[in-house]
C-alpha positions as protocol buffer text, in pm:
chain_id: "A"
residue {
  index: 1
  type: MET
  ca { x: 21894 y: -8754 z: 8446 }
}
residue {
  index: 2
  type: LYS
  ca { x: 22063 y: -9015 z: 8231 }
}
residue {
  index: 3
  type: VAL
  ca { x: 21830 y: -9145 z: 7957 }
}
residue {
  index: 4
  type: VAL
  ca { x: 21841 y: -9455 z: 7738 }
}
residue {
  index: 5
  type: ILE
  ca { x: 21627 y: -9460 z: 7421 }
}
residue {
  index: 6
  type: ALA
  ca { x: 21524 y: -9810 z: 7308 }
}
residue {
  index: 7
  type: ASP
  ca { x: 21338 y: -9853 z: 6978 }
}
residue {
  index: 8
  type: ASP
  ca { x: 21405 y: -10073 z: 6676 }
}
residue {
  index: 9
  type: GLU
  ca { x: 21313 y: -9786 z: 6440 }
}
residue {
  index: 10
  type: PRO
  ca { x: 21599 y: -9534 z: 6390 }
}
residue {
  index: 11
  type: LEU
  ca { x: 21357 y: -9256 z: 6295 }
}
residue {
  index: 12
  type: ALA
  ca { x: 21162 y: -9303 z: 6617 }
}
residue {
  index: 13
  type: ARG
  ca { x: 21485 y: -9283 z: 6819 }
}
residue {
  index: 14
  type: GLU
  ca { x: 21584 y: -8968 z: 6631 }
}
residue {
  index: 15
  type: ARG
  ca { x: 21249 y: -8801 z: 6705 }
}
residue {
  index: 16
  type: LEU
  ca { x: 21278 y: -8875 z: 7077 }
}
residue {
  index: 17
  type: ARG
  ca { x: 21636 y: -8750 z: 7081 }
}
residue {
  index: 18
  type: MET
  ca { x: 21524 y: -8421 z: 6922 }
}
residue {
  index: 19
  type: LEU
  ca { x: 21241 y: -8379 z: 7173 }
}
residue {
  index: 20
  type: LEU
  ca { x: 21478 y: -8447 z: 7462 }
}
residue {
  index: 21
  type: ALA
  ca { x: 21718 y: -8179 z: 7338 }
}
residue {
  index: 22
  type: ASP
  ca { x: 21483 y: -7919 z: 7485 }
}
residue {
  index: 23
  type: HIS
  ca { x: 21548 y: -8054 z: 7837 }
}
residue {
  index: 24
  type: ALA
  ca { x: 21878 y: -7919 z: 7965 }
}
residue {
  index: 25
  type: ASP
  ca { x: 21885 y: -8147 z: 8269 }
}
residue {
  index: 26
  type: LEU
  ca { x: 21877 y: -8466 z: 8059 }
}
residue {
  index: 27
  type: GLU
  ca { x: 22158 y: -8659 z: 7894 }
}
residue {
  index: 28
  type: VAL
  ca { x: 22096 y: -8933 z: 7638 }
}
residue {
  index: 29
  type: VAL
  ca { x: 22368 y: -9180 z: 7737 }
}
residue {
  index: 30
  type: ALA
  ca { x: 22280 y: -9462 z: 7493 }
}
residue {
  index: 31
  type: GLU
  ca { x: 22043 y: -9584 z: 7225 }
}
residue {
  index: 32
  type: ALA
  ca { x: 21930 y: -9941 z: 7172 }
}
residue {
  index: 33
  type: GLY
  ca { x: 21752 y: -10131 z: 6897 }
}
residue {
  index: 34
  type: ASP
  ca { x: 21602 y: -10409 z: 7110 }
}
residue {
  index: 35
  type: GLY
  ca { x: 21540 y: -10515 z: 7469 }
}
residue {
  index: 36
  type: ARG
  ca { x: 21871 y: -10695 z: 7511 }
}
residue {
  index: 37
  type: GLU
  ca { x: 22069 y: -10386 z: 7405 }
}
residue {
  index: 38
  type: ALA
  ca { x: 21854 y: -10171 z: 7633 }
}
residue {
  index: 39
  type: LEU
  ca { x: 21932 y: -10386 z: 7936 }
}
residue {
  index: 40
  type: HIS
  ca { x: 22305 y: -10378 z: 7865 }
}
residue {
  index: 41
  type: ALA
  ca { x: 22293 y: -9999 z: 7815 }
}
residue {
  index: 42
  type: CYS
  ca { x: 22108 y: -9945 z: 8143 }
}
residue {
  index: 43
  type: ALA
  ca { x: 22355 y: -10162 z: 8332 }
}
residue {
  index: 44
  type: ALA
  ca { x: 22657 y: -9992 z: 8175 }
}
residue {
  index: 45
  type: HIS
  ca { x: 22537 y: -9634 z: 8230 }
}
residue {
  index: 46
  type: ASP
  ca { x: 22319 y: -9664 z: 8545 }
}
residue {
  index: 47
  type: ALA
  ca { x: 22035 y: -9504 z: 8352 }
}
residue {
  index: 48
  type: ASP
  ca { x: 21770 y: -9306 z: 8541 }
}
residue {
  index: 49
  type: VAL
  ca { x: 21506 y: -9317 z: 8265 }
}
residue {
  index: 50
  type: VAL
  ca { x: 21438 y: -9560 z: 7980 }
}
residue {
  index: 51
  type: LEU
  ca { x: 21216 y: -9459 z: 7688 }
}
residue {
  index: 52
  type: LEU
  ca { x: 21114 y: -9805 z: 7578 }
}
residue {
  index: 53
  type: ASP
  ca { x: 20930 y: -9931 z: 7270 }
}
residue {
  index: 54
  type: ILE
  ca { x: 20724 y: -10248 z: 7322 }
}
residue {
  index: 55
  type: ALA
  ca { x: 20726 y: -10428 z: 6985 }
}
residue {
  index: 56
  type: MET
  ca { x: 21095 y: -10504 z: 6932 }
}
residue {
  index: 57
  type: PRO
  ca { x: 21273 y: -10818 z: 6805 }
}
residue {
  index: 58
  type: GLY
  ca { x: 21408 y: -11070 z: 7055 }
}
residue {
  index: 59
  type: ILE
  ca { x: 21344 y: -10946 z: 7408 }
}
residue {
  index: 60
  type: ASP
  ca { x: 21054 y: -10705 z: 7374 }
}
residue {
  index: 61
  type: GLY
  ca { x: 20988 y: -10396 z: 7580 }
}
residue {
  index: 62
  type: LEU
  ca { x: 20755 y: -10562 z: 7831 }
}
residue {
  index: 63
  type: GLU
  ca { x: 21005 y: -10832 z: 7919 }
}
residue {
  index: 64
  type: ALA
  ca { x: 21288 y: -10580 z: 7934 }
}
residue {
  index: 65
  type: ALA
  ca { x: 21083 y: -10371 z: 8179 }
}
residue {
  index: 66
  type: ARG
  ca { x: 21033 y: -10672 z: 8406 }
}
residue {
  index: 67
  type: HIS
  ca { x: 21411 y: -10722 z: 8416 }
}
residue {
  index: 68
  type: LEU
  ca { x: 21468 y: -10350 z: 8477 }
}
residue {
  index: 69
  type: ALA
  ca { x: 21238 y: -10369 z: 8780 }
}
residue {
  index: 70
  type: ALA
  ca { x: 21506 y: -10581 z: 8949 }
}
residue {
  index: 71
  type: PHE
  ca { x: 21786 y: -10328 z: 8891 }
}
residue {
  index: 72
  type: GLU
  ca { x: 21923 y: -10134 z: 9188 }
}
residue {
  index: 73
  type: PRO
  ca { x: 21856 y: -9850 z: 9162 }
}
residue {
  index: 74
  type: ARG
  ca { x: 21557 y: -9914 z: 8941 }
}
residue {
  index: 75
  type: PRO
  ca { x: 21526 y: -9682 z: 8638 }
}
residue {
  index: 76
  type: ALA
  ca { x: 21198 y: -9515 z: 8553 }
}
residue {
  index: 77
  type: VAL
  ca { x: 21038 y: -9683 z: 8249 }
}
residue {
  index: 78
  type: VAL
  ca { x: 20834 y: -9480 z: 8000 }
}
residue {
  index: 79
  type: PHE
  ca { x: 20683 y: -9685 z: 7720 }
}
residue {
  index: 80
  type: CYS
  ca { x: 20666 y: -9522 z: 7376 }
}
residue {
  index: 81
  type: THR
  ca { x: 20464 y: -9739 z: 7141 }
}
residue {
  index: 82
  type: ALA
  ca { x: 20251 y: -9721 z: 6829 }
}
residue {
  index: 83
  type: TYR
  ca { x: 19971 y: -9920 z: 6996 }
}
residue {
  index: 84
  type: ASP
  ca { x: 19758 y: -9858 z: 7302 }
}
residue {
  index: 85
  type: ALA
  ca { x: 19661 y: -10225 z: 7347 }
}
residue {
  index: 86
  type: HIS
  ca { x: 19951 y: -10294 z: 7585 }
}
residue {
  index: 87
  type: ALA
  ca { x: 19872 y: -10027 z: 7842 }
}
residue {
  index: 88
  type: LEU
  ca { x: 19756 y: -10266 z: 8117 }
}
residue {
  index: 89
  type: SER
  ca { x: 20060 y: -10491 z: 8073 }
}
residue {
  index: 90
  type: ALA
  ca { x: 20283 y: -10184 z: 8074 }
}
residue {
  index: 91
  type: PHE
  ca { x: 20163 y: -10067 z: 8413 }
}
residue {
  index: 92
  type: GLU
  ca { x: 20181 y: -10421 z: 8551 }
}
residue {
  index: 93
  type: ALA
  ca { x: 20547 y: -10400 z: 8452 }
}
residue {
  index: 94
  type: ALA
  ca { x: 20572 y: -10089 z: 8674 }
}
residue {
  index: 95
  type: ALA
  ca { x: 20604 y: -9825 z: 8400 }
}
residue {
  index: 96
  type: VAL
  ca { x: 20568 y: -9464 z: 8513 }
}
residue {
  index: 97
  type: ASP
  ca { x: 20395 y: -9359 z: 8189 }
}
residue {
  index: 98
  type: TYR
  ca { x: 20275 y: -9486 z: 7852 }
}
residue {
  index: 99
  type: LEU
  ca { x: 20303 y: -9270 z: 7541 }
}
residue {
  index: 100
  type: VAL
  ca { x: 20147 y: -9347 z: 7204 }
}
residue {
  index: 101
  type: LYS
  ca { x: 20343 y: -9257 z: 6889 }
}
residue {
  index: 102
  type: PRO
  ca { x: 20387 y: -9008 z: 6743 }
}
residue {
  index: 103
  type: VAL
  ca { x: 20503 y: -8882 z: 7080 }
}
residue {
  index: 104
  type: ARG
  ca { x: 20401 y: -8519 z: 7142 }
}
residue {
  index: 105
  type: ALA
  ca { x: 20634 y: -8282 z: 7321 }
}
residue {
  index: 106
  type: GLU
  ca { x: 20384 y: -8195 z: 7594 }
}
residue {
  index: 107
  type: ARG
  ca { x: 20311 y: -8561 z: 7672 }
}
residue {
  index: 108
  type: LEU
  ca { x: 20681 y: -8641 z: 7686 }
}
residue {
  index: 109
  type: HIS
  ca { x: 20731 y: -8347 z: 7921 }
}
residue {
  index: 110
  type: ALA
  ca { x: 20458 y: -8482 z: 8151 }
}
residue {
  index: 111
  type: ALA
  ca { x: 20613 y: -8831 z: 8141 }
}
residue {
  index: 112
  type: LEU
  ca { x: 20953 y: -8691 z: 8234 }
}
residue {
  index: 113
  type: GLU
  ca { x: 20798 y: -8509 z: 8529 }
}
residue {
  index: 114
  type: ARG
  ca { x: 20653 y: -8843 z: 8643 }
}
residue {
  index: 115
  type: ALA
  ca { x: 20998 y: -8996 z: 8604 }
}
residue {
  index: 116
  type: ARG
  ca { x: 21153 y: -8720 z: 8816 }
}
residue {
  index: 117
  type: THR
  ca { x: 20898 y: -8782 z: 9089 }
}
residue {
  index: 118
  type: PHE
  ca { x: 20966 y: -9154 z: 9072 }
}
residue {
  index: 119
  type: ILE
  ca { x: 21344 y: -9106 z: 9092 }
}
residue {
  index: 120
  type: ALA
  ca { x: 21315 y: -8864 z: 9383 }
}
residue {
  index: 121
  type: GLY
  ca { x: 21114 y: -9113 z: 9586 }
}
residue {
  index: 122
  type: ARG
  ca { x: 21215 y: -9454 z: 9453 }
}
residue {
  index: 123
  type: ASP
  ca { x: 21289 y: -9710 z: 9718 }
}
residue {
  index: 124
  type: HIS
  ca { x: 21536 y: -9987 z: 9669 }
}
residue {
  index: 125
  type: ASN
  ca { x: 21304 y: -10283 z: 9706 }
}
residue {
  index: 126
  type: ALA
  ca { x: 21181 y: -10387 z: 9362 }
}
residue {
  index: 127
  type: ALA
  ca { x: 21062 y: -10733 z: 9460 }
}
residue {
  index: 128
  type: ALA
  ca { x: 20692 y: -10657 z: 9442 }
}
residue {
  index: 129
  type: ALA
  ca { x: 20713 y: -10522 z: 9088 }
}
residue {
  index: 130
  type: ARG
  ca { x: 20982 y: -10752 z: 8956 }
}
residue {
  index: 131
  type: ASP
  ca { x: 20777 y: -10967 z: 8726 }
}
residue {
  index: 132
  type: GLY
  ca { x: 20429 y: -10819 z: 8727 }
}
residue {
  index: 133
  type: LYS
  ca { x: 20164 y: -11062 z: 8605 }
}
residue {
  index: 134
  type: GLY
  ca { x: 20270 y: -11066 z: 8245 }
}
residue {
  index: 135
  type: ARG
  ca { x: 20379 y: -11357 z: 8034 }
}
residue {
  index: 136
  type: GLN
  ca { x: 20679 y: -11569 z: 8124 }
}
residue {
  index: 137
  type: ARG
  ca { x: 21020 y: -11423 z: 8067 }
}
residue {
  index: 138
  type: THR
  ca { x: 21237 y: -11586 z: 7804 }
}
residue {
  index: 139
  type: HIS
  ca { x: 21561 y: -11511 z: 7992 }
}
residue {
  index: 140
  type: LEU
  ca { x: 21691 y: -11474 z: 8346 }
}
residue {
  index: 141
  type: CYS
  ca { x: 21916 y: -11180 z: 8421 }
}
residue {
  index: 142
  type: ALA
  ca { x: 22241 y: -11211 z: 8620 }
}
residue {
  index: 143
  type: ARG
  ca { x: 22424 y: -10895 z: 8730 }
}
residue {
  index: 144
  type: LEU
  ca { x: 22801 y: -10912 z: 8682 }
}
residue {
  index: 145
  type: ARG
  ca { x: 23008 y: -10628 z: 8831 }
}
residue {
  index: 146
  type: GLY
  ca { x: 22825 y: -10346 z: 8658 }
}
residue {
  index: 147
  type: SER
  ca { x: 22714 y: -10539 z: 8351 }
}
residue {
  index: 148
  type: LEU
  ca { x: 22476 y: -10830 z: 8306 }
}
residue {
  index: 149
  type: ARG
  ca { x: 22432 y: -11168 z: 8146 }
}
residue {
  index: 150
  type: LEU
  ca { x: 22102 y: -11280 z: 7994 }
}
residue {
  index: 151
  type: ILE
  ca { x: 22049 y: -11655 z: 8028 }
}
residue {
  index: 152
  type: PRO
  ca { x: 21793 y: -11814 z: 7792 }
}
residue {
  index: 153
  type: ILE
  ca { x: 21541 y: -12022 z: 7987 }
}
residue {
  index: 154
  type: GLU
  ca { x: 21583 y: -12316 z: 7748 }
}
residue {
  index: 155
  type: ASP
  ca { x: 21957 y: -12327 z: 7828 }
}
residue {
  index: 156
  type: ILE
  ca { x: 21904 y: -12380 z: 8201 }
}
residue {
  index: 157
  type: HIS
  ca { x: 21973 y: -12727 z: 8342 }
}
residue {
  index: 158
  type: TYR
  ca { x: 21879 y: -12667 z: 8703 }
}
residue {
  index: 159
  type: LEU
  ca { x: 21836 y: -12396 z: 8969 }
}
residue {
  index: 160
  type: GLN
  ca { x: 21977 y: -12434 z: 9319 }
}
residue {
  index: 161
  type: ALA
  ca { x: 21915 y: -12210 z: 9618 }
}
residue {
  index: 162
  type: ASP
  ca { x: 22225 y: -12077 z: 9795 }
}
residue {
  index: 163
  type: GLU
  ca { x: 22138 y: -11854 z: 10092 }
}
residue {
  index: 164
  type: LYS
  ca { x: 21981 y: -11536 z: 9945 }
}
residue {
  index: 165
  type: TYR
  ca { x: 22085 y: -11622 z: 9588 }
}
residue {
  index: 166
  type: VAL
  ca { x: 21992 y: -11885 z: 9332 }
}
residue {
  index: 167
  type: VAL
  ca { x: 22267 y: -12052 z: 9134 }
}
residue {
  index: 168
  type: VAL
  ca { x: 22165 y: -12095 z: 8769 }
}
residue {
  index: 169
  type: HIS
  ca { x: 22339 y: -12395 z: 8612 }
}
residue {
  index: 170
  type: HIS
  ca { x: 22316 y: -12354 z: 8236 }
}
residue {
  index: 171
  type: ALA
  ca { x: 22476 y: -12453 z: 7907 }
}
residue {
  index: 172
  type: ARG
  ca { x: 22761 y: -12203 z: 7944 }
}
residue {
  index: 173
  type: GLY
  ca { x: 22837 y: -12239 z: 8313 }
}
residue {
  index: 174
  type: GLU
  ca { x: 22695 y: -12096 z: 8636 }
}
residue {
  index: 175
  type: ASP
  ca { x: 22562 y: -11756 z: 8743 }
}
residue {
  index: 176
  type: LEU
  ca { x: 22406 y: -11610 z: 9057 }
}
residue {
  index: 177
  type: ILE
  ca { x: 22072 y: -11430 z: 9047 }
}
residue {
  index: 178
  type: GLU
  ca { x: 21893 y: -11247 z: 9328 }
}
residue {
  index: 179
  type: GLU
  ca { x: 21556 y: -11417 z: 9295 }
}
residue {
  index: 180
  type: SER
  ca { x: 21381 y: -11671 z: 9515 }
}
residue {
  index: 181
  type: LEU
  ca { x: 21340 y: -12032 z: 9410 }
}
residue {
  index: 182
  type: LYS
  ca { x: 20971 y: -12014 z: 9505 }
}
residue {
  index: 183
  type: ALA
  ca { x: 20906 y: -11718 z: 9274 }
}
residue {
  index: 184
  type: LEU
  ca { x: 21088 y: -11893 z: 8988 }
}
residue {
  index: 185
  type: GLU
  ca { x: 20880 y: -12207 z: 9044 }
}
residue {
  index: 186
  type: GLU
  ca { x: 20560 y: -12002 z: 9033 }
}
residue {
  index: 187
  type: GLU
  ca { x: 20661 y: -11831 z: 8708 }
}
residue {
  index: 188
  type: PHE
  ca { x: 20811 y: -12132 z: 8530 }
}
residue {
  index: 189
  type: GLY
  ca { x: 20619 y: -12422 z: 8685 }
}
residue {
  index: 190
  type: ASP
  ca { x: 20554 y: -12575 z: 8343 }
}
residue {
  index: 191
  type: ARG
  ca { x: 20926 y: -12585 z: 8264 }
}
residue {
  index: 192
  type: PHE
  ca { x: 21088 y: -12685 z: 8594 }
}
residue {
  index: 193
  type: LEU
  ca { x: 21032 y: -12964 z: 8843 }
}
residue {
  index: 194
  type: ARG
  ca { x: 21101 y: -12942 z: 9215 }
}
residue {
  index: 195
  type: ILE
  ca { x: 21319 y: -13226 z: 9336 }
}
residue {
  index: 196
  type: HIS
  ca { x: 21418 y: -13078 z: 9670 }
}
residue {
  index: 197
  type: ARG
  ca { x: 21334 y: -12773 z: 9882 }
}
residue {
  index: 198
  type: ASN
  ca { x: 21648 y: -12609 z: 9743 }
}
residue {
  index: 199
  type: CYS
  ca { x: 21648 y: -12733 z: 9383 }
}
residue {
  index: 200
  type: LEU
  ca { x: 21443 y: -12712 z: 9061 }
}
residue {
  index: 201
  type: ILE
  ca { x: 21545 y: -12902 z: 8748 }
}
residue {
  index: 202
  type: ALA
  ca { x: 21446 y: -12839 z: 8387 }
}
residue {
  index: 203
  type: ARG
  ca { x: 21176 y: -13088 z: 8288 }
}
residue {
  index: 204
  type: HIS
  ca { x: 21355 y: -13183 z: 7966 }
}
residue {
  index: 205
  type: GLU
  ca { x: 21678 y: -13256 z: 8157 }
}
residue {
  index: 206
  type: LEU
  ca { x: 21540 y: -13541 z: 8369 }
}
residue {
  index: 207
  type: VAL
  ca { x: 21638 y: -13881 z: 8223 }
}
residue {
  index: 208
  type: GLU
  ca { x: 21641 y: -14116 z: 8523 }
}
residue {
  index: 209
  type: LEU
  ca { x: 21560 y: -14157 z: 8891 }
}
residue {
  index: 210
  type: ARG
  ca { x: 21818 y: -14378 z: 9059 }
}
residue {
  index: 211
  type: ARG
  ca { x: 21769 y: -14540 z: 9401 }
}
residue {
  index: 212
  type: GLU
  ca { x: 22092 y: -14593 z: 9590 }
}
residue {
  index: 213
  type: THR
  ca { x: 22171 y: -14885 z: 9825 }
}
residue {
  index: 214
  type: ASP
  ca { x: 22109 y: -14660 z: 10126 }
}
residue {
  index: 215
  type: GLY
  ca { x: 21756 y: -14583 z: 10002 }
}
residue {
  index: 216
  type: ARG
  ca { x: 21823 y: -14230 z: 9884 }
}
residue {
  index: 217
  type: VAL
  ca { x: 21697 y: -14128 z: 9537 }
}
residue {
  index: 218
  type: HIS
  ca { x: 21896 y: -13918 z: 9292 }
}
residue {
  index: 219
  type: ALA
  ca { x: 21790 y: -13745 z: 8971 }
}
residue {
  index: 220
  type: ILE
  ca { x: 22013 y: -13803 z: 8669 }
}
residue {
  index: 221
  type: LEU
  ca { x: 22016 y: -13510 z: 8429 }
}
residue {
  index: 222
  type: ARG
  ca { x: 22092 y: -13515 z: 8060 }
}
residue {
  index: 223
  type: HIS
  ca { x: 22368 y: -13258 z: 8103 }
}
residue {
  index: 224
  type: GLY
  ca { x: 22436 y: -13289 z: 8475 }
}
residue {
  index: 225
  type: GLU
  ca { x: 22789 y: -13348 z: 8597 }
}
residue {
  index: 226
  type: GLN
  ca { x: 22664 y: -13525 z: 8907 }
}
residue {
  index: 227
  type: PRO
  ca { x: 22338 y: -13677 z: 9035 }
}
residue {
  index: 228
  type: LEU
  ca { x: 22113 y: -13448 z: 9238 }
}
residue {
  index: 229
  type: GLU
  ca { x: 21948 y: -13566 z: 9557 }
}
residue {
  index: 230
  type: VAL
  ca { x: 21567 y: -13597 z: 9552 }
}
residue {
  index: 231
  type: SER
  ca { x: 21371 y: -13540 z: 9872 }
}
residue {
  index: 232
  type: ARG
  ca { x: 21127 y: -13813 z: 9977 }
}
residue {
  index: 233
  type: ARG
  ca { x: 20822 y: -13591 z: 9931 }
}
residue {
  index: 234
  type: CYS
  ca { x: 20914 y: -13526 z: 9565 }
}
residue {
  index: 235
  type: VAL
  ca { x: 20983 y: -13884 z: 9457 }
}
residue {
  index: 236
  type: ALA
  ca { x: 20627 y: -13991 z: 9370 }
}
residue {
  index: 237
  type: GLY
  ca { x: 20557 y: -13692 z: 9147 }
}
residue {
  index: 238
  type: LEU
  ca { x: 20889 y: -13731 z: 8966 }
}
residue {
  index: 239
  type: LYS
  ca { x: 20821 y: -14100 z: 8901 }
}
residue {
  index: 240
  type: ASP
  ca { x: 20502 y: -13998 z: 8719 }
}
residue {
  index: 241
  type: VAL
  ca { x: 20701 y: -13756 z: 8504 }
}
residue {
  index: 242
  type: VAL
  ca { x: 20957 y: -14022 z: 8412 }
}
residue {
  index: 243
  type: ARG
  ca { x: 20681 y: -14269 z: 8318 }
}
residue {
  index: 244
  type: GLN
  ca { x: 20522 y: -14010 z: 8092 }
}
């Protein structure tokens, strides 16, 4: 099994690496100091198991685990943390085990056995466990030919459905993600506004509603290259937002 160790404390990573040395069927393919590095390492090496700290700078372990749940194939996540207060959130994020530091050899062994069982029987549909019921993510994750791009939520201008994908229009261009517009609206309803059955716009991007001579209404975005059509059923709610 290919293992990624993610912890912002070098000594903690070293201890895990030493404990893993006793397992001949494991290979530590990468180490990471935060959630962002962990995601890149898992994408680059197709990791089977991630030993993941929770309290890390930037993208923390819980958010990283929610992104990992969308990977195909999905790696087994084992949390290794100094606190036991996050256990419920950890299992909502589909972790296979939760170890409290200092990690003991016998507990790590048991966690790795759980990971082996998970890997042997993992199915390829991660939709149900993708986001859990934890707090909102701070980034969306786009897969790019074996690597990934993390898109900060605050950089997104609008989201547009395109068959089974969603096109994310953001400050640095466009990316495709394999998530549904409905699920994104449920998670980020306070940040995005629905203007059409196939489009959500960032609340802070809306500057004007413009009625055309043919009666159609378009939304004008702060950073939009072109107006976006608004469906009739969404017009009234958007007018209230503009007034506010």
